[in-house]
C-alpha positions as CSV (number, residue, x, y, z in Angstrom):
1,M,45.9,-55.1,-32.9
2,S,45.0,-58.6,-31.7
3,T,42.2,-59.2,-29.2
4,N,44.7,-60.7,-26.8
5,L,46.9,-57.6,-27.0
6,K,44.0,-55.3,-26.4
7,I,43.0,-57.3,-23.4
8,T,46.5,-57.2,-22.0
9,I,46.8,-53.4,-22.5
10,G,43.4,-53.0,-20.8
11,M,44.6,-55.0,-17.8
12,V,47.8,-53.0,-17.5
13,V,45.9,-49.7,-17.7
14,A,43.4,-50.9,-15.0
15,A,46.3,-52.0,-12.8
16,V,47.9,-48.6,-13.1
17,V,44.6,-46.9,-12.2
18,V,44.2,-49.1,-9.1
19,L,47.7,-48.5,-8.0
20,A,47.4,-44.7,-8.4
21,T,44.1,-44.8,-6.4
22,A,45.8,-46.8,-3.7
23,L,48.6,-44.3,-3.4
24,V,46.1,-41.5,-3.0
25,I,43.7,-43.2,-0.6
26,G,46.1,-45.1,1.6
27,R,49.6,-44.1,2.5
28,A,51.6,-47.2,3.6
29,G,49.0,-49.4,1.9
30,D,46.8,-50.0,4.9
31,G,43.7,-48.5,3.3
32,T,43.6,-45.6,5.8
33,P,42.3,-42.4,4.0
34,V,45.0,-39.7,3.8
35,P,43.4,-36.5,5.1
36,A,43.6,-33.2,3.3
37,A,46.1,-30.8,5.0
38,A,43.0,-28.7,6.1
39,R,39.5,-29.8,6.9
40,D,36.3,-27.8,6.7
41,D,36.3,-27.3,10.5
42,S,40.0,-26.5,10.8
43,H,40.9,-23.2,12.5
44,R,41.5,-20.4,9.9
45,I,43.1,-17.3,11.2
46,S,43.0,-15.6,7.9
47,T,40.8,-16.4,4.8
48,A,41.4,-15.6,1.2
49,A,38.2,-14.7,-0.7
50,D,39.4,-16.5,-3.8
51,G,40.7,-19.6,-1.9
52,R,43.6,-20.0,-4.3
53,V,46.4,-20.4,-1.6
54,T,46.0,-22.2,1.7
55,V,48.9,-22.5,4.1
56,V,48.6,-25.0,6.9
57,E,50.8,-25.1,10.0
58,F,50.8,-28.2,12.3
59,L,52.1,-26.8,15.6
60,D,52.7,-27.5,19.3
61,F,52.2,-24.4,21.4
62,E,54.9,-25.5,23.8
63,C,57.4,-26.3,21.0
64,A,60.4,-23.9,21.2
65,A,60.8,-24.1,17.4
66,C,57.2,-23.1,16.9
67,G,57.7,-20.2,19.3
68,A,60.8,-19.2,17.3
69,A,58.8,-19.4,14.0
70,Y,55.8,-17.5,15.4
71,P,57.2,-14.0,14.7
72,G,58.0,-14.9,11.1
73,V,54.6,-16.5,10.7
74,E,53.0,-13.3,11.9
75,R,55.1,-11.2,9.5
76,L,54.1,-13.6,6.6
77,R,50.4,-13.2,7.5
78,A,50.8,-9.4,7.7
79,D,52.6,-9.3,4.3
80,Y,50.0,-11.4,2.5
81,G,46.9,-10.4,4.5
82,N,43.7,-11.9,3.0
83,S,45.5,-13.1,-0.1
84,I,46.1,-16.4,1.6
85,T,44.1,-18.7,3.9
86,Y,46.2,-19.5,7.0
87,V,45.2,-22.7,8.9
88,V,46.4,-23.8,12.3
89,R,46.3,-27.4,13.3
90,Y,47.3,-29.2,16.5
91,F,50.2,-31.6,16.7
92,P,51.2,-31.8,20.4
93,I,54.5,-33.5,21.1
94,A,54.1,-36.0,23.9
95,S,57.5,-35.1,25.5
96,H,56.3,-31.5,26.2
97,P,54.5,-31.5,29.5
98,N,51.8,-29.0,28.6
99,A,51.5,-29.6,24.9
100,Y,48.1,-31.2,25.1
101,T,46.9,-28.8,27.9
102,S,47.8,-25.8,25.8
103,A,46.1,-27.3,22.8
104,H,43.0,-27.9,25.0
105,A,43.2,-24.2,26.0
106,A,43.2,-23.1,22.4
107,E,40.3,-25.3,21.5
108,A,38.3,-24.2,24.6
109,A,38.9,-20.6,23.5
110,A,37.7,-21.5,20.0
111,R,34.4,-22.6,21.6
112,Q,34.0,-18.9,22.6
113,G,35.1,-17.5,19.3
114,A,38.6,-16.6,20.5
115,F,40.9,-19.1,18.9
116,E,43.2,-16.5,17.4
117,P,43.5,-14.4,20.6
118,M,44.4,-17.5,22.6
119,Y,46.8,-18.6,19.9
120,R,48.6,-15.3,20.2
121,K,48.4,-15.4,24.0
122,L,50.0,-18.8,24.2
123,F,52.9,-17.9,21.9
124,D,53.5,-14.4,23.3
125,N,53.8,-15.9,26.8
126,Q,55.4,-19.3,25.8
127,R,58.6,-18.6,27.8
128,A,56.5,-18.0,31.0
129,W,54.7,-21.3,30.9
130,G,56.5,-23.6,28.6
131,G,59.0,-26.3,29.5
132,Q,57.8,-26.7,33.1
133,R,56.7,-30.0,34.6
134,Q,53.7,-28.7,36.5
135,D,50.3,-28.5,35.0
136,R,49.6,-25.0,33.6
137,T,45.8,-25.3,33.4
138,E,45.3,-22.4,35.9
139,T,47.7,-20.2,33.9
140,F,45.6,-20.8,30.8
141,I,42.4,-20.1,32.7
142,G,44.1,-16.8,33.7
143,Y,44.7,-16.0,30.0
144,A,41.1,-16.7,29.3
145,R,40.1,-14.2,31.9
146,E,42.5,-11.6,30.5
147,L,40.8,-12.2,27.1
148,G,37.4,-11.6,28.6
149,L,36.2,-15.2,28.2
150,D,33.8,-17.0,30.5
151,S,36.4,-18.7,32.7
152,E,34.1,-21.3,34.1
153,K,32.9,-22.4,30.7
154,F,36.6,-22.3,29.6
155,R,37.6,-24.6,32.5
156,A,34.8,-27.0,31.7
157,D,35.7,-27.1,28.0
158,M,39.3,-27.7,28.7
159,A,38.3,-30.9,30.5
160,D,35.7,-31.9,27.9
161,P,36.6,-35.3,26.3
162,A,35.3,-33.9,23.0
163,V,38.0,-31.2,23.1
164,D,40.7,-33.8,23.7
165,A,39.3,-36.0,20.9
166,R,39.4,-33.0,18.5
167,V,43.1,-32.3,19.4
168,R,44.0,-36.0,19.0
169,A,42.2,-36.3,15.7
170,E,44.2,-33.4,14.3
171,A,47.4,-35.0,15.5
172,D,46.3,-38.2,13.9
173,D,45.7,-36.4,10.6
174,G,49.2,-35.0,10.9
175,V,50.7,-38.5,11.3
176,R,48.9,-39.7,8.2
177,L,50.2,-36.8,6.3
178,G,53.7,-37.6,7.3
179,V,54.2,-34.9,9.9
180,Q,57.1,-35.9,12.2
181,G,57.7,-32.7,14.1
182,T,56.7,-29.1,14.6
183,P,56.3,-26.7,13.0
184,T,55.4,-28.4,9.7
185,F,54.0,-26.3,6.9
186,F,51.9,-27.2,3.8
187,V,51.1,-24.8,0.9
188,N,48.1,-26.1,-1.1
189,G,48.7,-29.6,0.3
190,V,52.4,-29.8,-0.4
191,E,54.9,-29.8,2.5
192,Y,57.6,-27.0,2.5
193,E,60.4,-26.1,4.8
194,P,59.8,-22.8,6.6
195,D,62.4,-20.9,4.6
196,A,60.7,-21.9,1.4
197,L,57.2,-20.8,2.4
198,K,57.3,-17.3,0.8
199,Q,58.6,-18.6,-2.6
200,A,55.9,-21.4,-2.5
201,I,53.2,-18.9,-1.8
202,D,54.4,-16.4,-4.5
203,Q,54.4,-19.2,-7.0
204,A,51.0,-20.4,-6.0
205,L,49.6,-16.8,-6.2
206,S,51.1,-16.3,-9.7
207,R,49.3,-19.3,-11.3
C-alpha cells in the first residue's frame, strides 16, 4: 500500500470519527450537547437494583393524554416492580394553563420528599383542576396539606425561581431529545410508543 493511499485512508477514517462524534454531541449540528434521557437528579419513582432497564416519561400533569396513560403506567410499574427504574421528567405544554404551575407543585413537593405522592395526587384529580383558565396554585397547596406537607414552605417553593428553572431545564432537555408532545417514553435512551413499552422492557430485561 502506497504512503499516499495510507494517508487518504487515515483521513477518511478520521472524518468518519469526527462525524460520528458530532452526531452524538450535537443534534442539528449546533454543538449543543444532547442530554441523556435521565439525569442523576431526575425523579425516580422506582429504582432497579441492577440498573439494567430505565424507563423515562416526559409528561405534562395537565395533559389529557398523560392522564389517560397514567393508569396504564401504574399497571406497568406494578407488573415490573423494582425490576425497572422509572423516571418522571417535566415537559409542560405552553397551551395548558396550569402545566407549569402543576410542575412547580410536583417539584415543591419533591423538596419535602413527596414527589411521588404529589405525582399521584395531580393525576388522580386531573379532571378537577385541569383545563381551566384560572390559576390553580391554591388547589395544589390544598393537596400539599392533604399530604401532610408544610404548606407555607410548599407555597414559597412553588414560587421559587430555582423551581421554575428546574422545570424549564427538564423541558429543554426534552426538546434536545426530540420530544414534541406528551407523554413521550424512552427505554434505555430509545424512544418508544406507549403500546410498545412492554415489549421494549421485556427485550431489555432478557439481554
